[in-house]
N, C-alpha and C positions, 0 to 999 in steps of 0.2 A: 842608579837612576839619577839623571841630571834634572834638577829643578830650575825653573826660570821664574821671573816675576809674574808671568801669566799662569803658572801652574796653580792648581787648586788642590792643595794637600788634604788628605783624609787618612784617618787611621785604618790600618788593616782591619778587615771585618771581624777578626777574632781578638783584637786588641781593644783595651779600654783604659781610661784613666779612672782611678779610684783613690780613696783615702785609706791609708794604713793606720789604724788606731794605735797600734803598738809603737810605731816609729813617729807618729804624729806628722806624717808627710804624705803627699800625694805620690802615687806610683803608677807607672804604665804597666799594666798586666797583659800578658799574652800566654798562650798555652805552654810554652817552653820556659817561661820565667817571668821576671819582673825587673823593672828599672826604677830606682828611686829618683824622683824628680825634685829639682829645686823649684822655687816659686816661678821663676821666669820660664823654665821649660814647661811647667804645667799651664801657664798662661798661653804660651805658643800653641800647645796641643789643644787647649780649649777652643781656640779659634780655627782649628783645622777641621772644618765641617764639610769640605768638598765643594763649597759654594764660594768661599772667599779666596781670592788670589793671594799669593805670597806677598805681593806688593801691598795689598790691602791689609793683611795681617801686620806687616812691618810698619805701615803707616799708623795703624791703631796703637800698636805698642810704642812706637816712636813718640806719639802724642803723650802717652801715659808716662814714659820715662824721660821725655824732653831731650831725646838724642836720636841719631840715625842708627837703628838697630837692624837694618835690612841684611847686612852681611852676616850678622850673628844668627838671624832667623834662617837664612838660606843654609848656612853651615850646619846648624842643628838638624834641620829637616833633611839635609843631604845625608848626614850620619844615620838617621833613622831610616831613610830610604834605602841605604846600602844594606840594612838589615831587614828590609821589606816590611817594616813596621808602619811606615807611612808611604802612601802611594799618591800619584797624581790622578785625581778623579776625572780629569779630561782625557786620560790615556786609556788604553785597553783595559777592560776589567779583569783580565787574567793576570793575576800577580803571583809571583813565586811565594812559597812558604817562607816565613822568617827564619833566619839562621840563629 
């Protein structure tokens, strides 16, 4: 899946971000597994509500970090999109099952 600045990313309907008390880190949970998240990844996913565009997410994080993070946001979401864990809410609702 190719994301653009106008894409509105949202988590796959069976995926969620949670806190793992054993590892003391946030994780992206989905039926087939889990991905440990660093703080930046968790912040990106927290903003992926299907309403905000990638450009808006990058702008908000850019203000927080004081630098242009758009390329990093797009790359990260692209990786999750390839695994079908993140989708574009403006696209067709029929999304494949994550790999």
